[in-house]
C-alpha positions, 0 to 999 in steps of 0.5 A: 604504162600510158602515163608520161615519164615526164609531165611539166605543166605551166612551169615558171622559174625566176632568178631575181628579175630574170625569167629562166622558164616562162610557163613551160609545158611538156609531156614525154611518153615512154620509149623515145628520144626527146631532144631539148635544143636551145642556145646556151642560157636558153633554159635547158639546164634550169628545166633539167634541174626541176626534172631532177628535183634540184629546184622546186617549182615556183609556179606550175608542176613537175611530175616524173613517173607521176611523182613530185621529184622534190617531195620524193627524190628517192622514188624519182632519182633511183629510176633516172640515169644522168650525165652532164657536161661537168661529169664530176667524178671522184678523181682519186678513185680507180675505174673499178673502185668507181664501179663498186662504189656506184653499184652500192647505191642501186639495187638494180645494178647489172654487173654483166652490163657494167662489165660489157660497157667497161670493155666496149669503152676501153676503160682499164680497171686500174686507171685512176679517174684523175688520169683519164682524158675528157673522153674517157671520163665521159665514157666512165660517167656514161657507164655509171649512168647506164649500168642500173638500166634506168627507165629515164636517161637524162643527158645535159650537154654530154658531148661538149668538148669531146672528140667526134669518136666519143660523140658517136659512141655517146650520142649514137649507139647508146641512145638508140639502144636505150630507147630500143629497150623501151626506156626514155632519153632526154637529150639536151644540147645546143649542137643541133646536128647531133640531136637531129641524128638521134631524136624522135621528138624535138622541143626548142626553147628560147629565153625560157619559152617553148617555141616549137615542140613536135616530132622531128618528122613533122617539124621537117615537113612543116618547114619544107620549102620548094620541096627541100627539107631544111636542117634542124639548124636552119629551122632553129635560126628561122624560129629564133633568129640566131644559131643555137651554137653561137649565142653566149652563156646567159 
């Protein structure tokens, strides 16, 4: 139980001449919400792809639950719930068909929990995925990611383009519920105000390098000026030189 859920050591990744990750090291123990923040193109999604085993480390190492996600994808992915901004779900399926289809892949699927989520997200069983709004699709994706009670929940920009009500559902109550059950959440976003609401620990990444990684409380205290605690947005600008939410993709 003391072994980190995520352990990344000196991870470097290059695409041609571009260095996407530069000697990144992270350790994430169990049972907390970790915010991974940075502008679009900073390296957040590349790091997550290594965590999911979609990319092999060119140098350094990645271990999830002590396992190599590339060498043992079943052992790792069966314990991870994942939701991204793209959230590609089969549009031809109905909500109830999507639930039945997904449940076949996960022995730990919890039918009662899935039904509770479906009702709380107001998803009609007969509704086709292709006819759902973007917010409803995000709810459906979250239902699938949560219903087998994964030990690690990875959210990669899950709230981009969603209305405030859906954001509150995904970013607030659900994340806190997961962490409260002793599971771990990695929440990647360029929307720092959302991360600030839910994260216990924050890692800032810029141009592939970790510029700051500590508990949110200690980050706030260490940047206090004249008794005033700045926002995470202000701290990011002070560290990186530009707001996280305005840099273009790269």
